[in-house]
C-alpha positions in Angstrom: -0.3 -0.2 0.1 1.3 3.0 -0.9 0.8 5.7 1.9 0.4 9.4 1.3 0.6 12.0 3.9 -2.4 14.8 4.2 -0.2 17.5 3.1 1.5 15.5 -0.2 -2.3 15.2 -1.7 -4.0 16.8 -4.2 -6.9 17.0 -1.6 -4.7 19.0 1.1 -4.4 21.9 -1.6 -8.3 21.8 -2.4 -9.1 22.1 1.0 -6.3 25.0 1.7 -8.1 26.8 -1.3 -11.3 26.2 0.4 -10.4 27.6 3.5 -8.3 30.6 2.1 -11.9 31.5 0.2 -14.7 30.3 2.1 -13.5 27.6 5.4 -12.2 30.5 7.4 -14.8 32.8 7.4 -17.6 30.0 8.5 -20.4 31.2 11.1 -22.1 28.7 12.9 -25.2 31.1 13.2 -25.2 31.9 9.4 -25.3 28.2 8.7 -27.8 27.0 11.0 -30.2 29.6 9.8 -29.1 28.9 5.8 -29.9 25.1 6.6 -32.8 24.0 8.1 -31.9 20.3 7.8 -28.4 20.7 9.3 -29.0 19.0 12.6 -30.3 15.7 10.7 -27.7 15.7 8.0 -24.8 16.0 10.6 -25.9 13.7 13.3 -24.8 9.9 13.5 -25.9 7.3 15.2 -23.2 4.8 16.0 -23.7 2.0 18.5 -24.7 2.9 22.0 -23.4 6.5 21.4 -25.1 9.6 18.9 -22.9 12.2 17.3 -24.2 15.6 16.9 -21.9 17.2 14.8 -24.1 20.1 13.9 -22.2 22.9 16.0 -19.0 22.2 14.7 -17.4 24.6 12.7 -17.8 22.8 8.9 -20.3 23.0 6.0 -21.1 20.8 2.8 -18.2 22.0 0.9 -15.5 21.7 4.3 -16.7 17.9 4.7 -17.1 17.1 0.9 -12.8 18.4 0.9 -12.2 16.2 4.0 -13.8 12.9 3.1 -11.7 13.5 -0.3 -8.7 13.8 1.7 -9.4 10.6 3.6 -10.0 8.4 0.6 -6.9 10.1 -1.1 -4.9 9.0 2.2 -6.5 5.4 2.2 -8.3 5.6 5.4 -10.1 2.3 4.6 -7.6 0.9 3.5 -5.0 1.5 6.8 -8.1 0.9 8.9 -8.5 -2.5 7.1 -4.5 -3.2 7.5 -5.0 -2.7 11.2 -7.6 -4.8 11.7 -6.4 -7.6 9.7 -3.3 -7.6 11.9 -0.7 -6.1 9.5 2.1 -4.5 11.0 1.5 -1.2 10.9 3.4 0.1 14.1 6.5 0.5 12.0 9.4 1.4 14.6 8.7 -1.1 17.0 7.9 -3.8 14.2 4.4 -5.1 15.9 0.7 -5.7 15.2 -2.0 -3.2 16.4 -4.7 -5.1 17.7 -6.7 -3.6 20.7 -9.5 -4.8 18.3 -8.8 -8.5 18.6 -9.1 -8.1 22.4 -13.0 -7.7 22.1 -13.6 -9.8 18.9 -15.8 -12.9 19.7 -13.8 -16.2 19.5 -12.9 -16.8 15.9 -13.4 -13.4 14.5 -9.9 -11.5 14.7 -6.3 -12.6 14.8 -5.0 -14.3 17.5 -8.6 -15.6 18.7 -7.2 -18.7 20.2 -5.1 -16.9 22.5 -7.2 -13.6 23.3 -9.9 -16.3 24.8 -7.6 -18.5 26.4 -6.6 -15.8 28.8 -10.1 -14.2 29.1 -11.4 -17.4 30.3 -8.7 -18.1 32.5 -9.2 -14.3 34.3 -12.9 -14.7 34.4 -12.7 -17.7 36.1 -10.3 -16.4 38.5 -12.5 -13.0 38.9 -15.6 -15.3 40.2 -13.7 -17.4 42.3 -12.5 -13.9 44.3 -16.2 -12.2 43.9 -17.9 -15.4 45.6 -15.8 -14.9 48.7 -15.5 -11.2 48.4 -16.3 -9.3 51.6 -16.0 -12.5 54.1 -14.5 -12.8 57.2 -12.4 -15.2 56.6 -8.5 -14.8 56.4 -7.5 -14.3 52.4 -11.7 -13.3 51.7 -11.1 -9.9 49.5 -12.3 -6.7 50.8 -9.9 -3.8 48.9 -8.0 -4.5 45.7 -5.0 -2.4 44.8 -3.8 -2.5 41.6 -0.1 -0.9 40.9 0.6 -0.1 37.8 1.1 3.6 35.7 0.0 4.7 32.4 -2.2 2.4 30.4 -1.7 0.1 33.4 -3.8 2.6 35.8 -5.7 5.0 33.6 -7.9 2.9 31.9 -8.9 0.4 34.8 -9.4 3.7 37.2 -11.2 5.0 34.8 -14.0 2.1 34.1 -14.1 1.5 37.5 -15.0 4.8 38.5 -17.8 5.2 35.7 -19.4 2.2 36.0 -19.6 2.3 40.1 -23.3 1.2 40.4 -22.2 -2.0 38.9 -19.1 -2.4 41.2 -19.6 -5.4 43.6 -20.6 -4.3 46.9 -18.1 -5.7 49.2 -15.3 -4.9 47.2 -13.0 -1.5 47.3 -10.6 -0.7 44.8 -7.5 1.4 44.8 -5.1 2.7 42.2 -1.6 3.5 42.9 0.6 4.9 40.0 3.2 7.7 41.1 6.5 6.3 42.6 6.1 9.1 45.3 5.4 7.2 48.5 2.3 9.3 49.6 0.4 7.6 46.8 0.9 4.1 47.8 1.1 5.4 51.8 -2.4 6.6 51.8 -3.7 3.3 50.4 -1.8 1.3 52.8 -3.2 2.7 55.6 -6.5 2.2 55.0 -6.6 -1.6 54.2 -6.3 -5.0 55.9 -3.1 -6.9 54.7 -5.8 -10.0 55.4 -8.0 -9.0 53.3 -6.3 -6.9 50.4 -5.5 -8.5 46.8 -2.8 -6.6 45.1 -2.4 -6.5 41.4 1.1 -5.7 40.2 0.6 -4.5 36.2 3.6 -4.6 34.4 4.2 -6.1 30.9 7.8 -6.9 31.4 7.7 -6.7 35.4 10.3 -4.1 35.3 8.9 -0.6 35.3 10.6 1.3 38.0 7.5 3.1 39.6 5.2 0.3 39.4 8.1 -2.4 40.9 9.1 0.4 43.2 6.0 0.5 44.7 5.3 -3.5 44.7 8.4 -4.0 46.7 7.2 -1.9 49.2 3.7 -3.5 49.1 5.2 -6.6 49.8 7.3 -5.4 52.6 4.1 -4.1 53.9 2.3 -7.1 54.0 5.1 -9.3 55.6 5.3 -6.4 58.1 1.7 -6.9 58.9 1.9 -10.5 59.8 1.0 -11.7 56.1 2.2 -14.6 54.7 0.6 -15.8 51.5 2.1 -13.8 49.1 0.8 -16.3 46.4 -3.0 -15.6 47.3 -2.8 -12.0 47.8 -0.4 -10.6 45.2 -1.0 -11.5 41.2 0.5 -9.7 38.3 -0.7 -9.2 34.6 2.8 -9.3 33.1 4.6 -11.8 30.1 7.5 -12.0 32.7 6.5 -14.9 34.5 9.8 -15.6 36.1 10.1 -12.2 37.4 6.8 -12.2 38.6 8.1 -15.9 40.3 10.7 -14.6 41.7 8.6 -11.8 43.5 6.3 -14.4 44.8 3.8 -14.4 42.5 2.3 -17.5 40.9 -0.6 -16.1 39.3 -0.2 -14.3 36.4 -2.0 -13.3 33.5 -0.3 -12.3 30.1 -1.1 -10.2 27.3 0.9 -9.7 24.1 3.2 -6.8 22.5 0.9 -5.6 20.0 -1.3 -4.5 23.1 -0.1 -1.1 23.3 -0.3 0.3 27.3 -2.8 2.9 26.6 -5.2 0.5 24.5 -4.7 -2.2 27.1 -7.7 -2.4 29.5 -9.3 -4.7 27.3 -6.9 -7.1 28.1 -5.6 -8.8 31.2 -4.6 -5.1 32.3 -8.5 -4.8 32.6 -8.1 -7.5 35.8 -9.4 -4.7 38.2 -12.2 -3.8 36.1 -13.3 -7.6 35.9 -13.1 -7.8 39.4 -15.2 -4.7 40.1 -17.8 -5.7 37.4 -17.9 -9.6 37.3 -17.5 -11.5 34.3 -20.8 -10.9 32.3 -20.6 -7.1 32.9 -17.0 -7.1 31.4 -18.1 -8.8 28.7 -20.7 -6.6 27.7 -18.0 -4.0 28.0 -16.1 -6.0 25.2 -19.3 -6.2 23.3 -19.8 -2.7 23.1 -16.2 -1.8 22.0 -16.7 -4.9 19.7 -19.7 -3.1 18.1 -18.1 0.3 17.4 -15.3 -1.5 15.6 -17.7 -3.1 13.7 -19.3 0.4 12.9 -15.7 1.7 12.2 -14.9 -1.2 9.8 -18.3 -1.4 7.5 -20.0 2.3 8.0 -19.5 4.1 4.8 -17.1 7.4 5.5 -20.2 10.0 5.8 -21.9 8.2 8.5 -18.9 7.0 10.2 -18.9 8.4 13.3 -14.9 8.0 14.6 -13.8 8.8 10.7 -15.9 12.2 11.0 -14.5 13.2 14.3 -10.8 12.3 13.0 -11.3 14.5 10.2 -12.6 17.1 12.2 -9.9 17.5 14.6 -7.5 17.6 11.3 -9.7 20.9 10.6 -9.5 22.0 13.5 -5.8 21.5 14.1 -4.6 22.5 10.6 -6.8 24.8 9.7 -7.9 26.6 12.4 -5.0 26.4 14.6 -7.1 25.2 17.6 -4.3 24.5 19.6 -6.6 22.0 22.3 -9.6 20.4 23.0 -11.7 20.4 26.2 -13.9 17.0 26.9 -16.8 17.8 29.3 -18.5 14.7 30.6 -21.9 15.6 32.2 -21.7 12.8 34.4 -20.0 12.1 37.7 -18.9 8.6 37.0 -17.1 10.0 33.9 -14.5 12.5 36.0 -11.5 10.6 35.0 -12.5 10.4 31.1 -10.8 13.5 30.3 -7.2 12.3 31.8 -7.8 9.0 30.1 -8.1 10.5 26.9 -5.0 12.9 27.4 -2.7 9.8 27.2 -4.9 8.1 24.7 -4.8 11.0 22.3 -1.1 13.1 23.2 0.7 10.1 23.6 -0.5 8.6 20.3 -0.1 11.7 17.9 2.1 13.9 19.8 5.0 13.4 17.6 7.1 15.9 15.4 7.7 13.4 12.5 6.1 10.8 10.5 6.0 7.0 10.5 9.3 7.1 8.2 11.0 9.5 9.9 10.4 12.6 7.7 10.1 16.3 9.6 6.4 17.0 9.4 5.0 20.5 8.0 1.8 20.6 9.7 1.1 21.1 13.8 -0.1 17.6 15.2 -2.0 16.5 18.3 -4.0 19.3 20.0 -3.9 19.2 23.9 -6.4 17.4 25.6 -8.0 18.5 28.9 -11.4 18.7 30.9 -13.4 18.6 33.9 -16.9 16.9 34.5 -20.1 18.9 33.9 -20.7 21.8 35.9 -17.6 21.7 37.8 -15.5 22.7 34.8 -18.6 25.7 34.1 -17.5 26.8 37.6 -13.6 26.6 36.9 -12.6 27.5 33.1 -15.7 28.2 30.8 -14.9 31.6 31.4 -12.1 31.2 29.1 -14.1 29.1 26.9 -16.6 31.8 26.5 -14.9 34.9 26.7 -11.2 34.0 26.3 -9.0 35.3 23.2 -8.3 31.4 22.2 -11.0 29.2 20.6 -11.3 25.6 22.3 -13.7 23.4 20.7 -15.9 21.2 23.5 -16.8 17.6 23.5 -19.9 17.5 25.3 -20.6 14.3 26.8 -24.4 13.7 28.2 -25.9 10.7 29.3 -29.7 10.6 28.8 -30.8 8.5 32.1 -29.1 8.3 35.4 -27.7 4.9 36.5 -29.2 5.4 39.9 -32.7 5.3 39.3 -32.6 1.6 39.4 -31.1 1.3 43.3 -33.2 -0.2 45.7 -31.9 1.8 48.5 -33.4 4.9 47.2 -36.9 5.9 48.6 -39.3 7.3 46.2 -38.9 10.9 47.0 -35.2 10.7 46.8 -35.1 9.2 43.8 -37.6 11.9 42.2 -35.0 14.2 43.8 -32.1 12.8 42.3 -33.9 12.5 39.1 -34.5 16.1 38.8 -30.9 17.0 39.6 -29.9 14.9 36.5 -32.5 16.9 34.6 -30.9 20.2 35.4 -27.3 18.4 35.0 -28.5 17.7 31.3 -30.2 21.5 30.9 -26.7 23.1 31.9 -24.6 20.9 29.1 -27.2 21.8 26.4 -27.0 25.2 27.4 -23.2 25.8 27.4 -23.1 24.4 23.8 -26.1 27.1 23.1 -24.3 29.9 24.8 -20.9 28.9 22.6 -22.4 28.9 19.5 -24.5 31.8 19.6 -23.2 34.2 22.3 -24.6 38.0 23.3 -23.7 40.8 21.3 -23.0 44.1 22.9 -26.2 45.7 22.0 -28.0 42.7 23.6 -26.1 42.7 26.9 -26.7 46.9 26.8 -30.3 46.3 26.7 -30.3 43.7 29.9 -31.1 45.1 33.4 -27.8 46.5 34.7 -26.7 44.2 37.5 -27.1 45.8 40.8 -23.4 45.3 41.9 -22.2 46.9 39.1 -20.1 50.6 40.1 -22.8 53.1 38.9 -19.4 55.0 37.4 -19.0 52.2 34.9 -20.9 53.3 31.7 -23.6 51.1 30.2 -21.7 50.4 26.9 -18.4 49.5 28.9 -20.3 47.2 31.0 -22.2 45.5 28.0 -19.0 44.9 26.2 -17.7 43.0 29.5 -20.9 40.7 29.0 -20.7 40.2 25.4 -20.3 37.2 24.4 -18.4 36.6 20.8 -20.2 33.5 19.9 -19.3 31.1 17.2 -17.6 28.6 19.2 -17.7 25.3 18.0 -18.6 22.1 20.1 -19.8 18.5 19.4 -22.0 16.4 21.4 -21.8 12.8 22.4 -25.1 11.4 23.8 -25.5 8.1 25.4 -28.6 6.5 26.5 -27.1 5.1 29.9 -23.7 4.8 31.3 -23.6 1.0 30.9 -20.5 -1.6 30.7 -21.6 -1.9 26.8 -21.8 2.0 26.2 -18.9 2.7 27.9 -17.3 0.0 25.9 -18.4 1.8 23.1 -17.4 5.3 24.0 -13.8 4.6 24.4 -13.6 2.2 21.2 -15.2 5.6 19.4 -12.1 7.6 20.5 -9.3 5.1 20.0 -10.3 4.8 16.6 -10.7 8.7 16.1 -7.1 9.1 17.3 -5.9 6.6 14.9 -7.8 8.4 11.9 -6.1 11.8 12.5 -2.8 9.9 13.2 -3.1 8.1 9.7 -3.9 11.3 8.0 -0.6 12.6 9.1 0.9 9.9 8.7 2.3 9.5 12.0 2.8 6.2 13.9 0.0 6.6 16.8 1.1 3.4 18.4 4.9 3.8 19.6 5.9 6.7 22.3 9.6 7.1 22.1 9.0 10.4 24.0 8.4 8.6 27.0 11.6 6.6 26.8 14.8 9.7 27.1 13.2 10.7 30.5 13.4 7.1 31.9 17.1 6.8 30.9 18.2 10.0 32.2 16.3 9.0 35.5 18.5 6.0 36.0 21.4 7.9 35.9 20.2 11.0 37.7 19.0 8.8 40.5 22.2 7.0 41.0 24.1 10.2 41.6 21.6 11.9 44.0 22.5 8.9 46.2 25.9 10.0 46.4 27.3 9.5 42.8 29.9 11.9 40.7 28.6 15.1 39.5 31.1 15.9 37.1 29.8 15.5 33.7 26.0 16.8 34.4 24.7 19.9 33.0 25.2 23.0 35.4 21.0 23.5 36.0 20.9 19.6 37.1 24.2 19.5 39.0 23.0 22.7 41.1 19.4 20.9 41.7 21.3 18.0 42.9 23.6 19.6 45.0 20.8 21.2 46.8 18.6 18.0 47.2 21.7 16.2 48.9 
């Protein structure tokens, strides 16, 4: 397959012409007035997720140019190569097959291996859950996952998101930071007799993870723990190193599973312990359904493709350097953090997959907070600041707590009313970003009673003006179930792939993470009293202060 980078195509030149002639001046308010069918035309139903892209800053001509670009860059062929298991991670010589982890048996490469580990892991999960919360020594009350990056962010995000589905007699803790305060905070709250530690490291050598694992082991022994093999398990491929540590129960995965794409593998062990086998399989099924949509839907109705093209349009033409993710659901509070790694570790590159320097900007900065908390923190800048920041609004139609037995009818009604207020906030923010408020409109409003009488009306109105024409998109889920969450995460995975493929990036390596790790080894040894000669002046000075 001959790969073309986006900026090397005929379609790119046409898109640049469109931008100069028309695209840079698009106004959302004008577009809505001119096209009564805009919402229907730009709303796409994917498995479990409805995407409303009508408030995105593009029109029919823009999308036509973008789809031409996708075809010239052979997005469909690149997608199919990934799904078939071709080696598309060239710098590491690996397949990229996180989609195989959630495919039914016999429907993806490496199926027998994947399902053998899945079945083994879920059998273990059900044994632990059967006695969870019991009074016998060894019955598990607390699960402590020790990992970092992809071995932490995905499981932590999912367990928080699906709290109503979590085993009622299990508590979950996630330790990632090599800062001892992280682990100490957890250890002071758990009982060694009733705690299961999961050491999540593919190589069983990850510096931060193994430092925390050794502290946890020492604590366990000091607390009188004796059966390390029962209270420590590992998700790793290095069975020998795990055995030397004292772990006999291990669940493996493969080098074609990237860390930030690994929550579907044995790295998802804490998710499975929290949800149980049935719900874990449901999460996999939701992701697989989204894989099917990505693989088969026409480009114009393919939600991950459309979102990936939108990200390129915003980054390379509008120059938007960041993207805010605002989930209007408390359970999704860790989703923006998870997406930071997924997007920026994947596409934060300055060269293409063949080492050639890129001529266009790549990954936007992804950040965010849940719902109304975000409104009271940084939405001021999003509405009236000098930078335009597109927003992903994520709304959940029905609250999960509606069916919880402990709620009285009165409390249920009150909480459901709050959920309606939450959704209204999300809709209102998107509306305000798009329509804004003119200075004349602000001047006609009643003068705030707190405003100084010395401030002229026009000056006050200018401060209360909202420019509008600020883009957003809305993703709507009916309910935050395991299946729906699986589909949502897979949607973001494929969106990231599309943009990376257009830029010609290898979205599946992360060499930028490595240099700091290597240098840390040297700095750490010198911090313990080693020779400082040869270090740069700034590092040497700080080491002297720290020593």
